[in-house]
C-alpha positions as CSV (number, residue, x, y, z in Angstrom):
1,M,92.8,89.1,89.9
2,D,94.1,91.2,87.0
3,Y,97.0,93.6,87.4
4,I,98.6,96.5,85.7
5,F,102.2,97.3,86.5
6,I,104.8,100.1,86.2
7,E,108.4,99.0,86.6
8,E,111.7,100.8,87.0
9,F,109.9,104.2,87.2
10,R,112.4,106.7,88.6
11,C,111.6,110.0,90.3
12,K,113.5,112.3,92.6
13,A,112.3,113.1,96.2
14,H,113.3,114.9,99.4
15,I,113.6,111.9,101.7
16,G,115.7,110.7,104.5
17,V,116.3,110.2,108.2
18,Y,119.8,111.6,108.3
19,D,120.8,115.2,107.7
20,W,123.2,114.1,104.9
21,E,120.2,112.4,103.1
22,R,117.9,115.4,103.4
23,S,120.6,117.8,102.1
24,T,120.1,116.5,98.6
25,I,117.3,115.3,96.4
26,Q,117.5,111.5,96.1
27,M,116.5,109.3,93.1
28,L,113.9,106.6,94.0
29,E,112.9,103.7,91.9
30,F,109.3,102.4,91.9
31,T,107.6,99.2,91.0
32,I,103.8,99.7,91.2
33,Q,101.3,96.9,90.7
34,I,97.6,97.6,90.8
35,G,95.1,94.8,91.0
36,C,91.7,95.5,89.4
37,P,89.4,93.8,86.9
38,L,90.6,94.6,83.4
39,T,87.7,92.8,81.5
40,N,85.5,95.9,81.1
41,A,88.4,98.1,79.8
42,A,89.4,95.3,77.4
43,K,85.9,94.7,76.1
44,R,85.1,98.4,75.7
45,K,88.6,99.3,74.5
46,T,88.6,102.3,76.8
47,L,90.1,103.3,80.1
48,E,86.7,103.5,81.7
49,N,86.9,101.3,84.8
50,G,90.6,100.8,84.0
51,V,93.8,102.4,85.1
52,D,95.7,105.0,83.1
53,Y,99.4,104.4,83.5
54,S,100.3,108.0,82.8
55,F,97.8,109.2,85.5
56,V,99.5,106.9,88.1
57,V,103.0,108.2,87.1
58,K,101.8,111.8,87.4
59,L,100.1,111.1,90.7
60,V,103.4,109.8,92.2
61,E,105.5,112.6,90.6
62,T,103.1,115.3,92.0
63,H,103.1,113.7,95.5
64,L,106.9,113.6,95.6
65,K,107.2,117.2,94.3
66,E,104.8,118.6,96.9
67,N,106.0,116.7,100.0
68,T,109.1,115.7,102.0
69,F,109.5,112.4,103.7
70,V,111.6,110.9,106.5
71,L,110.8,107.2,105.8
72,L,110.2,105.2,102.7
73,E,107.6,103.3,104.8
74,T,105.6,106.5,105.2
75,L,105.8,107.4,101.5
76,A,104.7,103.9,100.5
77,E,101.6,104.0,102.8
78,E,100.7,107.5,101.5
79,L,101.0,106.4,97.9
80,A,98.9,103.2,98.5
81,G,96.2,105.4,100.0
82,L,96.3,107.8,97.1
83,L,96.0,104.9,94.6
84,F,93.0,103.5,96.4
85,Q,91.4,107.0,96.4
86,Q,92.2,107.9,92.7
87,T,92.0,104.5,90.9
88,P,89.7,101.5,90.9
89,A,92.4,99.5,92.6
90,D,91.4,96.5,94.7
91,T,95.0,95.8,95.6
92,V,98.2,97.7,95.6
93,R,101.8,96.4,95.7
94,L,104.5,99.0,95.9
95,K,108.2,98.6,95.9
96,I,110.3,101.7,96.5
97,A,114.1,101.7,96.4
98,K,116.8,104.3,97.1
99,L,119.6,103.9,94.7
100,A,123.2,103.4,95.7
101,R,123.0,105.0,99.2
102,L,125.3,102.5,100.9
103,P,128.7,101.2,100.0
104,N,128.5,97.9,98.1
105,V,124.7,98.0,97.9
106,K,122.8,98.7,94.7
107,K,119.4,99.4,96.2
108,V,117.7,99.5,99.6
109,G,114.0,99.9,100.1
110,V,110.6,98.7,101.1
111,E,107.8,96.7,99.6
112,L,104.2,96.6,100.8
113,Y,101.0,95.0,99.7
114,R,97.6,96.4,100.6
115,E,94.0,95.5,99.9
116,R,91.1,97.9,99.6
117,E,89.2,98.2,102.8
118,T,85.6,97.3,102.5
119,T,82.9,98.7,104.8
């Protein structure tokens, strides 16, 4: 399997379980890995059948801007679904972290791995 990745991508979101979390916009950090064949894109030297990094970043930014979330788990599932809908991804690995939300902790978050469902 071939992969493209986006690391240390930061974007603000309305997210949180607690009132004090939801009262501010929080910075999230994303690591996104999309598994898909890269051979055709490499041979053709085009993004046809490939993944445009800037499209993925804009997709995440737009989703965060237009929605609010309680749990990182929900956000991760929604983004995985969007990536399967909007890209040729066969697999998606997402790591989403809240930055500096607890004393003595640099990051907290979730990581998930999903495979495209075949019917």
